[in-house]
N, C-alpha and C positions, 0 to 999 in steps of 0.2 A: 504491496500501498503505501506510495505519493502521501507522505503528510507537509506541512508546512509549522513553524510555529511562531503568534502570533505574542505579544508581548502586551501591558501598557502599567498603568502605574492609578494606586488606586491609594486611596485613604485610609493610613494603620485602621484606623473609626469604622470606616465598615465591616470591615475583620471583629474586629468584635465584637460591635456591632448585631453583628449573624451568629457569631458565636462561633464562629471558623477558621481552622485551621488556611493557609493559600491556600494547598492542595484540597480539603472540601472543600472552599470555597469554588475553588474551576473547576469543582465536575456539575459540582451543581449548579455552577454558570451554566457549561455543558449543555445539560435537559433541560436548563426552561429556558436560552435557546434553541434546541428543537422544537420543543414546546410549541414554544409560540412562533413558532416557522411553521409548526405543523397545521399548527392551529388558522394559522392567514392561509394555510391554502398553497404554501407555499412550497413545499416540498411533502415528500411520501410517504408512512409512517416508516417503509422501511430505510430509506436515507437521514431524516429526522433522530432515526437510531439508533446512527451509525455515526452522527455524529457526535449524537449522545454521549458515542461512545458504551449499549446497552445492546439486551438484545431483542429482539420485537416484544416477546415479553414483558421482559422488563420496561420497557419504554410503554405498554402500556396501560402501565401500572401507575408508572413514569405520573403519564395524561392520569388519570384518576386521581390520583396522589393533588394535580390538578386541577382539577375539575375540569376538563376539558374531554371534550365526545370523542371517541377512536373513529368515526362515522365523520369524513366530510362531504355530506348530497344535502341538496340546498333546496329551499320549500316548491322556489320552480321545479328542481331534478325529482322531484316527490311526483308532484301536477304532473309531467312529463311521462311516471313510468307507471302512476295508477290510467291516465289520462284514456284507454282501452279495457282499463278493469271490467 
């Protein structure tokens, strides 16, 4: 797998407010970003799980933890699918 390393500065107080060590914060930030990008329909579940560093099953658990539906179906999609029913 080809990877890239990204770094940025963050006030130390942010870590203490979250009660996280840097490594735990990075893991949680990856999951939070991937969940949000999935919720915004920017990426698929499998790609989001990969970015989060989780299996698909673990990513589904993360979606539940963040109260995000695992289904990406809009109301318009549902109406279209049920038109002929």
